[in-house]
N, C-alpha and C positions, 0 to 999 in steps of 0.2 A: 796743705795735698791731699785730693783725698786715696785711701788705700784704696787698692785693689779691694775688688770685692769678692767674695767667696763665693764656691761656686753655688750658684741655687737652679730650681727646675727652670726658670723664666730665662738666664742668662743665656745669647742667643750666641755671642761672640765673646772668648775670650785670645786675647792677643799677649802672647807671653815671652819678653826679654828679647823681645824682635829686633834683628841689625840685620842692615842692608849695606854691602859694599861693592859697589859697579869695579868692573874691572876692564882695561881696554891695554892691548900689547904696548899703542903705541904713548901712553901715558900713564900718570903717577895713580894708583886706585882712590876713588871714591868711596866713604862712607855717606850714605845719604840719612840713613836710620840709626842711632845707638840705643841699645837696650830700651825699648818703647813694650811695655804692658798698659794697658785698658780690659778693662771688661766692658761689655755692652748688652744692657737685658732687652730681651723681647720685647719691641714697639718704644721702644727708646727713642730720642730723638736726638744726634750726638753733632753737635757743631765741632766744626774742627781748627783753628786758630794756630796762623805764622807767619811769619817772614815768607815773602818768594825766594824759590828758590832752595825750602829747607826741608823735601822728604815727603810733604801730604802730600801729593803724586801717587809718588812710591807708595808709602801706605795703604794708599786703596786699592794700585795696583797689586799688593802684595794679599790683600785681605781675597781681592775675587783672583787668586790664583795666576794671575797675569806674570807676574815674576817670581824668579825661583829667592827665596830668602837665604840671607847666609848663615845665620844662626836664629834658635829661638821658636817658636811654636804660635800658628794659627789653631783656633777649633774654631768652627762655623755649625752652627746646628748640628753638633754633636760628633761632625767631621772632622779630622786634621788637613788643612788645606795645603795638596800638593803638588795644585794643577789647575787649569781652569776648572770653574763649577758653574752649573748652571743655575745654584739657588741663588744670586746677586741681579739684578739691576742695575745696568749701569748708565748714567750722564754725564757728558762731559760738558767745557766753555761752549764749544762746538754743537750745535744740533746732530749733524754730520748725516743730511736727510741725503735717501737716493732722488736726484734730481727729476729723475723718471715717471717716480711712482708717486702716486697721490696721497695726502696725508691718511688717510687713511689705509690705505695699503704701505706708507713706509711704519705707522704705528704695528702693524700685523707679521712683519719683515722678522721678529725673533721667533715667531711660530713655525714660519717656513726653514727658519734656521733648524731649529731644533726636531725638523722632521714628521709636523705634525700638519694638519689642514686648516689651515688658518681660517677658511670657513665656520669653524667650529668655535672661533673666535672673532666674530664678525660684530655680534651683539656688543663683546664687553670690548671693544674697543670702542665704537660707535659711544656708548655708555663716559668711557670716560673722557672722549674726545668734547664728549655735551657738556662734562663735569669742573672741562676746562676752560667753559666757554667758547667751545669753537665750532657749537653745530652748525650748520649749514656750511662749513668748509670741508667736510670732509673728500671731497671729491676736487680741491685747489691743490696744487704742485706748489714744490717750497716757492719757487719765483714768484709766484702770488701770494705767498706770505710776508710777513712782517716777522723780524729778525725773532721778537718775542712770542708770535703766533709759531714759528720754528722753534723753540724752546718749549713750547706746551707740547704738542707733535712729539719731541723727541723725552721729553717725562713718560707720556703717555703706552710710548715704546719699551720703556724702560718698566714699564709696570705689567704688560700684556700678558707675560706669561707668570705674572703670582707670586713673584719671587718674595721667598720671607724679608730679603734686607737691600736696601736701595742704599749706592754708592753715587754719592755725587761729589762728582771735582770742578768745582768755580761754575755752575750750572749757570749761572744769572750772571757773568761779571762783564759779559761783549753787551750789555744792554741801558739803557738810561733808566736811571733812578727812579721814574715813575715806571717805567714797566719792570722795572725789576721788586718794584713792591707788591704790584700789581702780582708777581710772578710768586711771589712768597706766599700771598694768600691763598693763589691754587694750588700752590701744593700743601698747605697747612690743611686745605680742604682735602685733598688728597688722603694725606697722612690720615687724618680726622676720622676717616671713612674708613679705610683702609686696617689702620693700624698697623702698618709695616715699620719695622726698625730702619734707619736712616742714619747714615753718617753722611755729612755733608763739613765738605771744604771749603773756605770761603775767605777773601782777605778782608771782607766790610765785618766788624767789631759789632758793631749795630743788628745788622742781618742775622748773625750768630743768635745775640741774644734773643730777638723777635723768634726765630724761630727755634731752638732746640729747650731740650729739657736739660741739658750738662755743656759747657764747653770746656772740650781740651785743648790748651795753650802747652804749643810743642813752641822749640828752639829753633835756631838756627842751622844750617845742617853742620853735623849732623844730627838730624834732628830726637828731641828728647821731649817728653814729657814734664812740663815743669809744674804745671796744675790742670786740676780738673775741677770748671766752676760748677754749681747748681746754678742753673736760673730760678727761682720761686716765684717767678709772675705767673698768675693766673691762667687758667686756659678753659673755653678759647680765646686763644688771640685776637686780637683784631686791632686794624690800624692805631686806632686812639689811645693803646698801650703805647708807643713808643714815644707818647708829651710824657709819659707819667714819669714821677720823682724816682719811681723803682727801676725803671730800665734807663734811667741816666747812671746810677748809682752802679747797675751792673757793667753797663757799657764802659764808665770811666776803669772800674776795677781791672776789669782783663787789658784794657789797654795800658794800663801801666806797669801791667802783668809783662807783656809784653815789652814794653820799653824797656823792662830789667831782666829780660829773657836777652 
């Protein structure tokens, strides 16, 4: 396993000895995360894989400040996370678009929620929709869009306020494999252009290898970091790399570590 990196000027996220336990009056306490330490560099794409129910979503919500942690520290962009923060964009498995709003208006929603004038970001929203292949669909409502199209709208919405870090929780898990691969390419195109930092939770080892600079492997609950594997495949990544020997070796190595975990 890679040792945690020392603090560097390009480090955007530092997680130190993070633990999270859920308490309920009618049930025994449930420990979701146990002593997780991770460092993420600015502009890095970090994949996160592990068994279902193993605490991956809890980890992302903790980084976003949406869940109070039990112990440890999370420092994002030089600030200790103690509550919800504006410095992140979040994309979940379901796109959760407002059905009465157009694609464009759904993308602009975070700007309104931050109390700013959405008109100042209209051109940026249109550009994001164009990058993900939705030019001409700006005025369509969610019911007029396929599941893959809705996820692309949700991705644009997560990026519209220009957050330095993007937290993605199995965002393409509900679409078919062909659409998923296309969405992977749209995401990489946005990431290459915007150079955002991405934490990407997925149950697909192949997806994590295709997208990531490194892949963090977590155990079943309570989540612990088993290993952090560097993916030394060249960039930019394109579909044909999935058929390479190096891709297969990375995928097999991570699958074996997951089984061992």
